[in-house]
N, CA, C and O atoms as CSV, one atom per row, in Angstrom:
chain,resi,resn,atom,element,x,y,z
A,1,MET,N,N,21.150,-147.339,13.236
A,1,MET,CA,C,20.003,-146.909,14.004
A,1,MET,C,C,20.422,-146.178,15.273
A,1,MET,O,O,19.731,-145.258,15.711
A,2,ILE,N,N,21.538,-146.572,15.866
A,2,ILE,CA,C,22.011,-145.982,17.115
A,2,ILE,C,C,23.393,-145.388,16.877
A,2,ILE,O,O,24.237,-146.002,16.224
A,3,ASN,N,N,23.616,-144.206,17.402
A,3,ASN,CA,C,24.912,-143.552,17.282
A,3,ASN,C,C,25.987,-144.412,17.940
A,3,ASN,O,O,25.820,-144.835,19.084
A,4,GLN,N,N,27.088,-144.677,17.234
A,4,GLN,CA,C,28.170,-145.514,17.735
A,4,GLN,C,C,28.875,-144.909,18.941
A,4,GLN,O,O,29.516,-145.632,19.704
A,5,MET,N,N,28.770,-143.606,19.126
A,5,MET,CA,C,29.368,-142.962,20.298
A,5,MET,C,C,28.557,-143.275,21.558
A,5,MET,O,O,29.084,-143.196,22.667
A,6,TYR,N,N,27.301,-143.624,21.397
A,6,TYR,CA,C,26.416,-143.917,22.513
A,6,TYR,C,C,26.424,-145.402,22.869
A,6,TYR,O,O,26.444,-145.771,24.043
A,7,CYS,N,N,26.409,-146.248,21.840
A,7,CYS,CA,C,26.273,-147.678,22.066
A,7,CYS,C,C,26.738,-148.452,20.839
A,7,CYS,O,O,26.360,-148.124,19.715
A,8,LYS,N,N,27.551,-149.471,21.052
A,8,LYS,CA,C,27.997,-150.319,19.936
A,8,LYS,C,C,27.348,-151.690,19.952
A,8,LYS,O,O,27.407,-152.409,18.955
A,9,ASN,N,N,26.729,-152.068,21.064
A,9,ASN,CA,C,26.108,-153.374,21.210
A,9,ASN,C,C,24.603,-153.244,20.964
A,9,ASN,O,O,23.840,-152.977,21.893
A,10,VAL,N,N,24.179,-153.434,19.708
A,10,VAL,CA,C,22.774,-153.255,19.315
A,10,VAL,C,C,22.316,-154.483,18.540
A,10,VAL,O,O,23.045,-154.999,17.692
A,11,SER,N,N,21.093,-154.953,18.839
A,11,SER,CA,C,20.531,-156.065,18.077
A,11,SER,C,C,19.028,-155.845,17.885
A,11,SER,O,O,18.362,-155.247,18.730
A,12,VAL,N,N,18.513,-156.337,16.769
A,12,VAL,CA,C,17.084,-156.257,16.484
A,12,VAL,C,C,16.414,-157.454,17.154
A,12,VAL,O,O,16.772,-158.603,16.894
A,13,ILE,N,N,15.435,-157.173,18.021
A,13,ILE,CA,C,14.716,-158.238,18.713
A,13,ILE,C,C,13.558,-158.732,17.865
A,13,ILE,O,O,13.400,-159.934,17.653
A,14,SER,N,N,12.753,-157.800,17.384
A,14,SER,CA,C,11.617,-158.187,16.561
A,14,SER,C,C,11.186,-157.017,15.687
A,14,SER,O,O,11.475,-155.854,15.970
A,15,LYS,N,N,10.494,-157.365,14.627
A,15,LYS,CA,C,9.919,-156.352,13.749
A,15,LYS,C,C,8.692,-156.957,13.095
A,15,LYS,O,O,8.594,-158.171,12.917
A,16,GLY,N,N,7.773,-156.100,12.747
A,16,GLY,CA,C,6.558,-156.593,12.129
A,16,GLY,C,C,5.838,-155.507,11.366
A,16,GLY,O,O,5.962,-154.317,11.656
A,17,CYS,N,N,5.081,-155.953,10.382
A,17,CYS,CA,C,4.308,-155.022,9.571
A,17,CYS,C,C,3.005,-155.716,9.173
A,17,CYS,O,O,3.014,-156.751,8.507
A,18,SER,N,N,1.895,-155.131,9.591
A,18,SER,CA,C,0.586,-155.631,9.198
A,18,SER,C,C,-0.251,-154.428,8.789
A,18,SER,O,O,0.230,-153.295,8.811
A,19,GLU,N,N,-1.495,-154.672,8.418
A,19,GLU,CA,C,-2.349,-153.551,8.000
A,19,GLU,C,C,-2.704,-152.634,9.168
A,19,GLU,O,O,-3.124,-151.496,8.958
A,20,ASN,N,N,-2.538,-153.122,10.392
A,20,ASN,CA,C,-2.887,-152.324,11.564
A,20,ASN,C,C,-1.696,-151.740,12.298
A,20,ASN,O,O,-1.824,-150.699,12.942
A,21,LEU,N,N,-0.541,-152.383,12.218
A,21,LEU,CA,C,0.583,-152.014,13.067
A,21,LEU,C,C,1.910,-152.262,12.363
A,21,LEU,O,O,2.103,-153.288,11.712
A,22,GLU,N,N,2.812,-151.308,12.506
A,22,GLU,CA,C,4.213,-151.490,12.111
A,22,GLU,C,C,5.059,-151.213,13.336
A,22,GLU,O,O,4.822,-150.239,14.051
A,23,TYR,N,N,6.055,-152.071,13.586
A,23,TYR,CA,C,6.910,-151.849,14.745
A,23,TYR,C,C,8.304,-152.421,14.491
A,23,TYR,O,O,8.493,-153.316,13.666
A,24,LEU,N,N,9.256,-151.883,15.214
A,24,LEU,CA,C,10.631,-152.358,15.211
A,24,LEU,C,C,11.136,-152.261,16.640
A,24,LEU,O,O,11.055,-151.199,17.258
A,25,THR,N,N,11.655,-153.360,17.167
A,25,THR,CA,C,12.168,-153.392,18.533
A,25,THR,C,C,13.645,-153.730,18.500
A,25,THR,O,O,14.050,-154.747,17.937
A,26,ILE,N,N,14.451,-152.864,19.111
A,26,ILE,CA,C,15.889,-153.116,19.214
A,26,ILE,C,C,16.295,-153.127,20.684
A,26,ILE,O,O,15.650,-152.520,21.539
A,27,LYS,N,N,17.377,-153.834,20.941
A,27,LYS,CA,C,17.930,-153.908,22.288
A,27,LYS,C,C,19.349,-153.379,22.229
A,27,LYS,O,O,20.121,-153.759,21.348
A,28,CYS,N,N,19.698,-152.500,23.166
A,28,CYS,CA,C,21.045,-151.951,23.182
A,28,CYS,C,C,21.576,-151.881,24.604
A,28,CYS,O,O,20.817,-151.804,25.571
A,29,ARG,N,N,22.869,-151.908,24.703
A,29,ARG,CA,C,23.564,-151.799,25.988
A,29,ARG,C,C,24.503,-150.607,25.888
A,29,ARG,O,O,25.637,-150.745,25.430
A,30,PRO,N,N,24.027,-149.417,26.321
A,30,PRO,CA,C,24.859,-148.209,26.243
A,30,PRO,C,C,26.096,-148.323,27.136
A,30,PRO,O,O,26.166,-149.167,28.029
A,31,PHE,N,N,27.056,-147.457,26.870
A,31,PHE,CA,C,28.285,-147.446,27.664
A,31,PHE,C,C,27.994,-147.085,29.114
A,31,PHE,O,O,28.590,-147.655,30.028
A,32,TYR,N,N,27.085,-146.143,29.330
A,32,TYR,CA,C,26.693,-145.791,30.681
A,32,TYR,C,C,25.245,-146.184,30.888
A,32,TYR,O,O,24.364,-145.756,30.142
A,33,LEU,N,N,24.999,-147.000,31.899
A,33,LEU,CA,C,23.651,-147.435,32.213
A,33,LEU,C,C,23.590,-147.727,33.706
A,33,LEU,O,O,24.484,-148.393,34.229
A,34,PRO,N,N,22.561,-147.250,34.412
A,34,PRO,CA,C,22.453,-147.550,35.844
A,34,PRO,C,C,22.414,-149.059,36.101
A,34,PRO,O,O,21.970,-149.825,35.245
A,35,ARG,N,N,22.865,-149.474,37.249
A,35,ARG,CA,C,22.940,-150.895,37.588
A,35,ARG,C,C,21.593,-151.602,37.581
A,35,ARG,O,O,21.527,-152.815,37.376
A,36,GLU,N,N,20.530,-150.860,37.801
A,36,GLU,CA,C,19.208,-151.466,37.871
A,36,GLU,C,C,18.769,-152.083,36.542
A,36,GLU,O,O,17.889,-152.943,36.516
A,37,PHE,N,N,19.378,-151.647,35.449
A,37,PHE,CA,C,18.966,-152.101,34.122
A,37,PHE,C,C,20.104,-152.856,33.446
A,37,PHE,O,O,21.258,-152.430,33.485
A,38,SER,N,N,19.763,-153.983,32.827
A,38,SER,CA,C,20.774,-154.749,32.093
A,38,SER,C,C,20.971,-154.195,30.687
A,38,SER,O,O,22.056,-154.304,30.116
A,39,SER,N,N,19.911,-153.595,30.129
A,39,SER,CA,C,19.966,-153.032,28.782
A,39,SER,C,C,18.733,-152.156,28.575
A,39,SER,O,O,17.882,-152.025,29.456
A,40,ILE,N,N,18.663,-151.565,27.389
A,40,ILE,CA,C,17.519,-150.734,27.018
A,40,ILE,C,C,16.863,-151.354,25.786
A,40,ILE,O,O,17.541,-151.742,24.835
A,41,THR,N,N,15.547,-151.439,25.819
A,41,THR,CA,C,14.796,-151.921,24.674
A,41,THR,C,C,13.971,-150.768,24.130
A,41,THR,O,O,13.192,-150.156,24.860
A,42,LEU,N,N,14.143,-150.470,22.840
A,42,LEU,CA,C,13.422,-149.386,22.179
A,42,LEU,C,C,12.462,-149.984,21.151
A,42,LEU,O,O,12.858,-150.805,20.324
A,43,THR,N,N,11.215,-149.570,21.209
A,43,THR,CA,C,10.231,-150.028,20.239
A,43,THR,C,C,9.654,-148.816,19.520
A,43,THR,O,O,9.055,-147.940,20.145
A,44,ALA,N,N,9.834,-148.771,18.218
A,44,ALA,CA,C,9.258,-147.715,17.383
A,44,ALA,C,C,7.963,-148.261,16.781
A,44,ALA,O,O,7.948,-149.346,16.201
A,45,VAL,N,N,6.878,-147.499,16.925
A,45,VAL,CA,C,5.543,-147.973,16.562
A,45,VAL,C,C,4.887,-146.997,15.590
A,45,VAL,O,O,5.040,-145.781,15.710
A,46,TYR,N,N,4.154,-147.551,14.624
A,46,TYR,CA,C,3.284,-146.734,13.776
A,46,TYR,C,C,1.951,-147.456,13.638
A,46,TYR,O,O,1.900,-148.598,13.181
A,47,ILE,N,N,0.874,-146.786,14.034
A,47,ILE,CA,C,-0.477,-147.296,13.852
A,47,ILE,C,C,-1.164,-146.399,12.838
A,47,ILE,O,O,-1.309,-145.197,13.059
A,48,HIS,N,N,-1.584,-146.979,11.736
A,48,HIS,CA,C,-2.213,-146.234,10.646
A,48,HIS,C,C,-3.525,-145.598,11.134
A,48,HIS,O,O,-4.231,-146.198,11.945
A,49,PRO,N,N,-3.858,-144.395,10.651
A,49,PRO,CA,C,-5.088,-143.726,11.099
A,49,PRO,C,C,-6.367,-144.527,10.843
A,49,PRO,O,O,-7.335,-144.391,11.591
A,50,ARG,N,N,-6.385,-145.356,9.799
A,50,ARG,CA,C,-7.579,-146.154,9.498
A,50,ARG,C,C,-7.448,-147.601,9.981
A,50,ARG,O,O,-8.207,-148.469,9.549
A,51,ALA,N,N,-6.507,-147.858,10.858
A,51,ALA,CA,C,-6.297,-149.217,11.366
A,51,ALA,C,C,-7.354,-149.592,12.389
A,51,ALA,O,O,-8.002,-148.729,12.980
A,52,ASP,N,N,-7.516,-150.884,12.587
A,52,ASP,CA,C,-8.350,-151.385,13.679
A,52,ASP,C,C,-7.518,-151.241,14.949
A,52,ASP,O,O,-6.623,-152.045,15.212
A,53,VAL,N,N,-7.820,-150.213,15.729
A,53,VAL,CA,C,-6.997,-149.840,16.882
A,53,VAL,C,C,-6.949,-150.962,17.914
A,53,VAL,O,O,-5.902,-151.203,18.515
A,54,GLY,N,N,-8.054,-151.640,18.122
A,54,GLY,CA,C,-8.093,-152.731,19.094
A,54,GLY,C,C,-7.126,-153.846,18.737
A,54,GLY,O,O,-6.394,-154.335,19.597
A,55,LEU,N,N,-7.120,-154.252,17.468
A,55,LEU,CA,C,-6.199,-155.295,17.017
A,55,LEU,C,C,-4.753,-154.823,17.082
A,55,LEU,O,O,-3.865,-155.581,17.471
A,56,ALA,N,N,-4.521,-153.576,16.701
A,56,ALA,CA,C,-3.157,-153.036,16.720
A,56,ALA,C,C,-2.606,-152.999,18.141
A,56,ALA,O,O,-1.466,-153.402,18.375
A,57,LEU,N,N,-3.401,-152.521,19.083
A,57,LEU,CA,C,-2.934,-152.442,20.469
A,57,LEU,C,C,-2.770,-153.820,21.092
A,57,LEU,O,O,-1.877,-154.026,21.914
A,58,SER,N,N,-3.611,-154.753,20.714
A,58,SER,CA,C,-3.479,-156.118,21.210
A,58,SER,C,C,-2.179,-156.748,20.707
A,58,SER,O,O,-1.452,-157.384,21.470
A,59,GLU,N,N,-1.897,-156.564,19.420
A,59,GLU,CA,C,-0.654,-157.096,18.844
A,59,GLU,C,C,0.565,-156.438,19.490
A,59,GLU,O,O,1.540,-157.115,19.814
A,60,LEU,N,N,0.509,-155.135,19.675
A,60,LEU,CA,C,1.618,-154.418,20.310
A,60,LEU,C,C,1.819,-154.880,21.750
A,60,LEU,O,O,2.953,-155.062,22.192
A,61,SER,N,N,0.740,-155.068,22.469
A,61,SER,CA,C,0.821,-155.548,23.849
A,61,SER,C,C,1.472,-156.930,23.915
A,61,SER,O,O,2.295,-157.183,24.794
A,62,ASN,N,N,1.112,-157.817,23.001
A,62,ASN,CA,C,1.720,-159.151,22.957
A,62,ASN,C,C,3.217,-159.081,22.701
A,62,ASN,O,O,3.996,-159.785,23.344
A,63,VAL,N,N,3.614,-158.240,21.769
A,63,VAL,CA,C,5.037,-158.101,21.440
A,63,VAL,C,C,5.820,-157.592,22.650
A,63,VAL,O,O,6.869,-158.140,22.991
A,64,ILE,N,N,5.313,-156.556,23.290
A,64,ILE,CA,C,6.009,-155.958,24.432
A,64,ILE,C,C,6.059,-156.932,25.610
A,64,ILE,O,O,7.097,-157.071,26.256
A,65,ASN,N,N,4.949,-157.600,25.891
A,65,ASN,CA,C,4.933,-158.565,26.987
A,65,ASN,C,C,5.901,-159.717,26.750
A,65,ASN,O,O,6.538,-160.188,27.693
A,66,ASN,N,N,6.022,-160.178,25.508
A,66,ASN,CA,C,6.950,-161.272,25.205
A,66,ASN,C,C,8.382,-160.918,25.537
A,66,ASN,O,O,9.065,-161.696,26.202
A,67,TYR,N,N,8.861,-159.754,25.089
A,67,TYR,CA,C,10.261,-159.451,25.370
A,67,TYR,C,C,10.482,-158.970,26.795
A,67,TYR,O,O,11.590,-159.110,27.313
A,68,GLU,N,N,9.467,-158.408,27.451
A,68,GLU,CA,C,9.633,-158.045,28.860
A,68,GLU,C,C,9.648,-159.282,29.762
A,68,GLU,O,O,10.326,-159.286,30.790
A,69,ASN,N,N,8.918,-160.318,29.392
A,69,ASN,CA,C,8.953,-161.562,30.161
A,69,ASN,C,C,10.288,-162.287,30.003
A,69,ASN,O,O,10.757,-162.931,30.941
A,70,LYS,N,N,10.895,-162.189,28.837
A,70,LYS,CA,C,12.186,-162.840,28.599
A,70,LYS,C,C,13.320,-162.139,29.330
A,70,LYS,O,O,14.262,-162.789,29.783
A,71,ASP,N,N,13.238,-160.818,29.448
A,71,ASP,CA,C,14.314,-160.042,30.077
A,71,ASP,C,C,13.703,-158.953,30.958
A,71,ASP,O,O,13.596,-157.808,30.520
A,72,PRO,N,N,13.300,-159.282,32.187
A,72,PRO,CA,C,12.598,-158.314,33.031
A,72,PRO,C,C,13.468,-157.165,33.553
A,72,PRO,O,O,12.930,-156.171,34.043
A,73,ASP,N,N,14.790,-157.276,33.461
A,73,ASP,CA,C,15.677,-156.215,33.943
A,73,ASP,C,C,15.954,-155.143,32.896
A,73,ASP,O,O,16.761,-154.241,33.125
A,74,THR,N,N,15.297,-155.239,31.767
A,74,THR,CA,C,15.488,-154.279,30.684
A,74,THR,C,C,14.556,-153.086,30.851
A,74,THR,O,O,13.386,-153.246,31.198
A,75,MET,N,N,15.082,-151.889,30.602
A,75,MET,CA,C,14.238,-150.701,30.579
A,75,MET,C,C,13.598,-150.610,29.189
A,75,MET,O,O,14.301,-150.629,28.178
A,76,SER,N,N,12.280,-150.513,29.141
A,76,SER,CA,C,11.561,-150.475,27.867
A,76,SER,C,C,11.092,-149.068,27.564
A,76,SER,O,O,10.521,-148.387,28.415
A,77,ILE,N,N,11.345,-148.647,26.338
A,77,ILE,CA,C,10.875,-147.353,25.849
A,77,ILE,C,C,10.079,-147.614,24.580
A,77,ILE,O,O,10.593,-148.188,23.620
A,78,ILE,N,N,8.821,-147.190,24.583
A,78,ILE,CA,C,7.952,-147.364,23.430
A,78,ILE,C,C,7.583,-145.981,22.926
A,78,ILE,O,O,7.066,-145.155,23.678
A,79,LEU,N,N,7.848,-145.732,21.654
A,79,LEU,CA,C,7.583,-144.418,21.090
A,79,LEU,C,C,7.098,-144.563,19.667
A,79,LEU,O,O,7.320,-145.588,19.023
A,80,GLY,N,N,6.438,-143.534,19.182
A,80,GLY,CA,C,5.993,-143.589,17.803
A,80,GLY,C,C,4.742,-142.775,17.562
A,80,GLY,O,O,4.406,-141.863,18.318
A,81,ASP,N,N,4.061,-143.129,16.485
A,81,ASP,CA,C,2.856,-142.449,16.036
A,81,ASP,C,C,1.676,-143.390,16.276
A,81,ASP,O,O,1.500,-144.371,15.552
A,82,PHE,N,N,0.869,-143.086,17.297
A,82,PHE,CA,C,-0.214,-143.975,17.698
A,82,PHE,C,C,-1.571,-143.571,17.113
A,82,PHE,O,O,-2.535,-144.324,17.254
A,83,ASN,N,N,-1.675,-142.426,16.472
A,83,ASN,CA,C,-2.872,-142.000,15.727
A,83,ASN,C,C,-4.203,-142.316,16.409
A,83,ASN,O,O,-4.853,-143.309,16.083
A,84,GLN,N,N,-4.593,-141.488,17.335
A,84,GLN,CA,C,-5.903,-141.565,17.992
A,84,GLN,C,C,-6.098,-142.799,18.864
A,84,GLN,O,O,-7.226,-143.070,19.276
A,85,SER,N,N,-5.061,-143.545,19.157
A,85,SER,CA,C,-5.195,-144.726,20.012
A,85,SER,C,C,-5.237,-144.308,21.473
A,85,SER,O,O,-4.522,-143.398,21.891
A,86,ASN,N,N,-6.072,-144.974,22.236
A,86,ASN,CA,C,-6.147,-144.738,23.671
A,86,ASN,C,C,-5.331,-145.839,24.350
A,86,ASN,O,O,-5.807,-146.963,24.508
A,87,LEU,N,N,-4.119,-145.514,24.746
A,87,LEU,CA,C,-3.205,-146.515,25.284
A,87,LEU,C,C,-3.563,-146.962,26.691
A,87,LEU,O,O,-3.017,-147.955,27.172
A,88,THR,N,N,-4.449,-146.267,27.354
A,88,THR,CA,C,-4.814,-146.671,28.707
A,88,THR,C,C,-5.638,-147.947,28.707
A,88,THR,O,O,-5.775,-148.590,29.748
A,89,SER,N,N,-6.188,-148.324,27.564
A,89,SER,CA,C,-7.008,-149.537,27.499
A,89,SER,C,C,-6.167,-150.810,27.573
A,89,SER,O,O,-6.680,-151.871,27.928
A,90,VAL,N,N,-4.886,-150.711,27.242
A,90,VAL,CA,C,-4.001,-151.878,27.318
A,90,VAL,C,C,-2.932,-151.601,28.340
A,90,VAL,O,O,-2.069,-152.446,28.576
């Protein structure tokens, strides 16, 4: 998932697949990282166009809050295909 020239310390934190949301969260510690961050957490998200957006965003919010509460010094990057979701609501 991650180029070995960039980072060799990679682990899967969580993953999930439901009718509303698919996600994969990994944690990595690149060779170069500013002191302010202990690691980087990447979450890849897919919300189906016919999904219940409210449930999908609620589930995604719970997942992100759980790992951010466990490791607050991690930089979080969330990316993916959100299909008409209004992320400002969460």
